[in-house]
N, C-alpha and C positions, 0 to 999 in steps of 0.2 A: 561762503568760503572766500578768503581774501587772496591777494596775489601770490602770497607765499605758500598757499596750500593749507593754511590753518583755518580754524573755525572761530567765529566771534564769541567772546566771553560774555555771559550774562549772569544774573543772580542765580546761585545754585539752590537756594532754599527760599521759600516764600516769606519767611520771617527773618529779619536781620537784627532784631534787638534781643540780646541774650537775657534770659531770666537770671536774676541775681543769685538764685539757688543752684544754677548749673555750674558744674565744675569746669575749670579751664582744661585744655588738653594736658598740660603738665601735671595738674592736680589729678586728673583721671588716670593718667599713666602711672603716677606714683601710687595711687590706690591699688591698681592692678599689680604693680611691681611688689608692693608690700605683701599682698596675698600670695603671689607666686614664690615668695621666699620660703613658704611652708611646703612647697612641692617635694614629695618623696621621690627622688630620682631612682629609676630602675635601669639596670644595665644588663647586657648580654654579651656572650662571646660569639664572634662570627669570624669566618675566614678572611684574611687580609684582602684577598682579591675581590671580596664583596663589600668592602668597607668604604668605597668612594662616597663622599659627601656625608658620611656619618661623623659623629662627634666622639673623639677619644675620651674615655672615662678614667683612664689610668695612665700616668706618665710612662712613656716608653724609654728604656735606658739601653745604652750600648753594651753589648755582651763581650766586646773586646776593644782594645785600642784600635784607632783608625788613623793611618794604616797600622796593621799589626806588625809590620816589619818595614825597614827602610826601602823605599821604592823610587825608581827613577822618574823624574818629571818630564823626561823627553828621551828621544833616541840619541844615543851617543856612546861614550866610553867612560866607565868608572875608573878613576885614577887616584893616586896619592899626590898631593900638592908638592911634597918634599922632593919629588923627582923632577920638578920644574918642566922645562921644555925638552928634556932628554928623550931619546927614543925608548919606547916601551915594547914589551912583548905581549901580544894579545893571547891570553891563556884560556879564555872561555867566552861563551856567549850565553847571556841570561835573557830568556824570553818571559813575557808576562805569563804567569801561571806555572812557571818552573820553580822548583826549589832553588836551583842555581848555586853557583859557587859563592861561599859566604865570607871569604877573606882574600885580601890582596897582599902580595909581597912587593918589596921594592923593585922598581923597574917593570912592573906588570900592569896590565890593563885588562878590563873585562868589557866586552861589548854588551850594551844593555838596551832594551827597548822600553818605550814608555810604559810605565806600570810594572816593569820587571823588578825583582828584588836586587838590592845593591849590597855589596859586601859591607859588613858593619864598620870596617875601618876605612872605607873609602871617604875621601874628602869632598869629591865633586864628581859630577858627570859633565864631560866636555862634549859640546854639541858636535854632531857629525861635520857641520860646516867648518869647524875649526880643527879638523884632523886630516892627516894624510896617511893612507894605509898602503903598505907594500907587503903583500903576503901576510905574515903574522906580526909584522913590525908596524908600530903606530908612532907617528910623529905629531905632537901637539903643536899647532901654530900659534895658539893663543889660549892662555889659561882663563877659565870662566870667572866673572866677577861675582856670580852667585853659585851656590853648590848644585842647584837643580836636583836636589834630593828631598823627597818627602820623608821626614824622620818618623819614627814610631810615635803615634799619638799626636802628630801635627794637626790633624783635623779634629780629633776628640779623643778623650780617654775613656777607658772602660768604666762603666757605672754612671757616666754623665747622662743627663736627660736629653734625649734626641728630639722627642716630640712631647709637648706638655699636654696634660689632660685639659679638655675643653677646646682643643684645636679641631677644626673641621679637616677631615682627611681628603686632601686633593691629590693631584699627581705627584707633587713634591713630597708630601707627607708619606704617600705610598712607597716612593723610592727610598725614603729615609728609613721607614719601618722595615722594609725588606732588607736593607743594608744592615739593620740591627739583628737580623735573623728572626724577625717576628713572623709567624705564620698565622696566628689568630690574634685578634685584638678585642679588648673589652671596650664596648661603646655604649652610649646611652641609648635606651630604647626610644624609638620614635613614638611620639604621642599619638594615640588613636583619636581620630576626629570624626564626628558626624556632622553633616551639613543638611539642613532642612530649609528648603525654600517654601514660601507660603503665598497664597493669593488665589482667589477664584478665577482671575483673569489669566493666570499663568498656565501655559500648555507646553508639552514637549517641543524642543527646538527643531526636532527632525521631522515632525509631522505637518499636516496641513494646518493653516491658521486663518482665523476670521479677523475682520478689522478691529473688533473689540477685544481681541486677545493679545497676550504678550508672550513671546517665546522665553522659555526657561534658560536663558543664557547666563544669568548671574551664578547659578549653581555650578555650571561647568567652569566658569571663571574662578570661583572659589576653590573648586577641586584642584585646578592647576596651581593656583597660588599656594595652597596649603602643601601640596607636594613639593613645590619649589622651596618653601620654607623648611622642609625636612620632616613634615608630618606624614602619617599614614592615614589616608582617608578610608575609614572602615565602613561608613554608611553614608549614603547620599540619596535623598528622596524629596518628593514634593508633597505638600499637604494643603488641602483646601482651607478656606477661612471658616473653620468650624471648631468651636471650643473643645468639644469632646474628642474630635479627631486629633487636634493638636496636642491635647493632654495625653491621650493614649500613646501617640508616637513618641513624644518627648519623654514621658515616664519610662517607656520601654528602652529608649536609647541611653538615658542618663547613666545607668550602672555599667554600660558596655564601653564607654569611651572616657578619655581624659578631657576632651574639649568638645563642646557642642556649639555649633554656630548656626543661627537662624538668619534668614533673609526676609526682610519685610515684616510688617505687623507690629512695629514697636513705636509708631508715632501716635497721632491723635485722631485717626480715622475711626469711624464707627465699627469697622471690622478689624481694627488693630488690637487683636485679642491677646497677644503674647505676654505683655506685662501681667495681665490677669491670670493667664495660664501659669506663668512662672510663680506667681504668688500662691496659687492653689496647690502647686506641686512642692511648695516650701523651698523654692530656690531662693537663697538669700541674695538680695540685691546689693551690689557694690556701688553702682551709680546708674543713673538713667538721665540721658541728655548731657551733652558736652558743648560748651560754648566754642564751637568750631563750625566751619563749613568746607566742604559738604559733610554730611553725616551727623548733624546735631542730635537726632533721636537715639543714638547708639545706647545699648543697654548692656550691662555686665553684671554677672553674679556667679554664685557657685552653689552646688548641691553636693554636700560631703566633699569628696576629692575631685569632683568634676567641675571644670570651669565652663561658664555659659556666656556667650557673646551674642547679642542680638543686633544685627546690622540693618540699616535702612534698606529699602527695596530698590532705590534708584541705583543704576549700575556704577556710576562714578562714586557715589557714597559708599556702596559696598566695597568697591576696590580700595578706596582710601582707608576706610575703617579696618579692612583686613590688614593692610600694610602697617597701620599705626597701632593696632591693638592685638590682632590675632598673631602677628609675627612675633612680638615680644613674648607672648604666652608660649608659643612653640619653642622659642629659644630657651625659655626658662625650663621647660621639660627636658630639653636636650642638653642642659648644662652648658649651653653655647654662649658664654659671656663674651667671648672674643668677637662675636658678630653683633654685639649690641648696636642698635641703630641710633646713631648720634648725628644730628644735623651737621653738615659741613658747609663752609663758606664757598660761594662761587660768585661770579659777576653777572649781573642782570643784563640781558640783551634786549629786553623789552620792559615796558613799564608794568608794575604790579600794584594793584590797589586793593585795600580791604575795608570793610565797614566795622561793625562792632564786635566781630568775632575773629578768632584766628582763622586764617584762610590757608588751606592746603591745596594749592592749585596744581593740577596736572601740568607737567612741563617737559621740555626736552632741551638738549644741548644743540646749539647751532654749529655751523662749520668752524666757528672760531672758539668753540667750547664755552660760549656764553649761554645763560639760561633764558629761554623764551617760553612764554605761556603758550599752551596748546589751546587755541581759541575754540570754544564750543558753545553749545546752547543750553548749558546747565547740567545738573547732576544726572539727568535722564539721557544725556547724549553719549551713548556708548562709543560713537565714532572717535571721540577724543582719546580713548584708551589705547587705540592702535599705535599711536606714536609716543606714548608716555614712557619716559625714562626715569623721571624723578618727580618728587613732590616739592614745590616751591612754598616755603613757609613765610607767610606775610602776617606780622603781628596785627592785632586789632587797630582799626583806625589809622592805617599806615599807607604811605605811598613810597614805593621803591622805584627810583628813576633808573633809566638806562645808565649803566656804568657803576651803579651802587653795588655794594656787597649784598648778597641774599643767601639765606640758609636753605639748603636743599637736603632731601632725604631720598636715597635710592629706593627704587621699588623692586 
């Protein structure tokens, strides 16, 4: 650990020379995107109160003009400008929520509260600060420069789209939908996801552990990520490195879910059986191995309507692969095109280097909002994930100096 509390960066994968047949990250993502265009979106009706973080499937329109009648923008007195500064008689008081008096005569004024209805023929609302009241008599000391009246339809008109389909429903969207009189909303169904971790060395994270064993932390990490992306984690289990066991579990899960994600078993080890299992189960491969680090061995394919993504077993590789490939798939199922992950520019606060592959370095923003690498000991170093806010994209064979622009992807 260095003086700033970060960990030192080292090579994340043992091989740094890309195979000429490996797709670039952009190429692999395009392949996945093209396949996802064929996804058949499913929708459901749910109560508005349960719709937070869901994706709207149908435009929501206003059921009335907003405001539906002229309303005061402040506390004051509704007047006719033609009366000038002459004394007026206060003939009524309109409170917010009252039907209120709907017309003014010459020499009259109506006291109004913020949000209260204003007579249709009123020219302006005079602020309380510019008025003197003596019983029922009102003297205006200064006519307003603005009417301070929200006219019918000033905010929006009946039939206008208030929230567009494809929008994630947050607090602001909830308020807008409620203001439109919406009680139930049509949203895209959340994709059902199964997560399968693999490896004889992997044991439950909550139990006792021996030195030669590894805790099953990646699966928990993926469960959280997928839920944050908006998916429904329907199944999550661990399977040993056995071809028959892997085949049985995956074959059983495929027809039950929209997306199946495996962890480990997709590289070149003797017990990396998953590519063989996928082939035996007639899962059609979209790509295997991407010229990137970490996460080069990533696998993607599909079986009928189910997408399959095989992530490497190292924690940083799994984390990065999930952000770069699983999240776009979930977004596609959700019809959530507004959330499309596009790299944005930031300023480097530390130096970044890459070799022959695109490098997606775990990084964070420093106190001056500059991007600094989270220094770690490679893709097996799960400590580096605790502070990760973004992925810093470094093109192949590049050096990005302090102060240079750098592309980042939020996690």
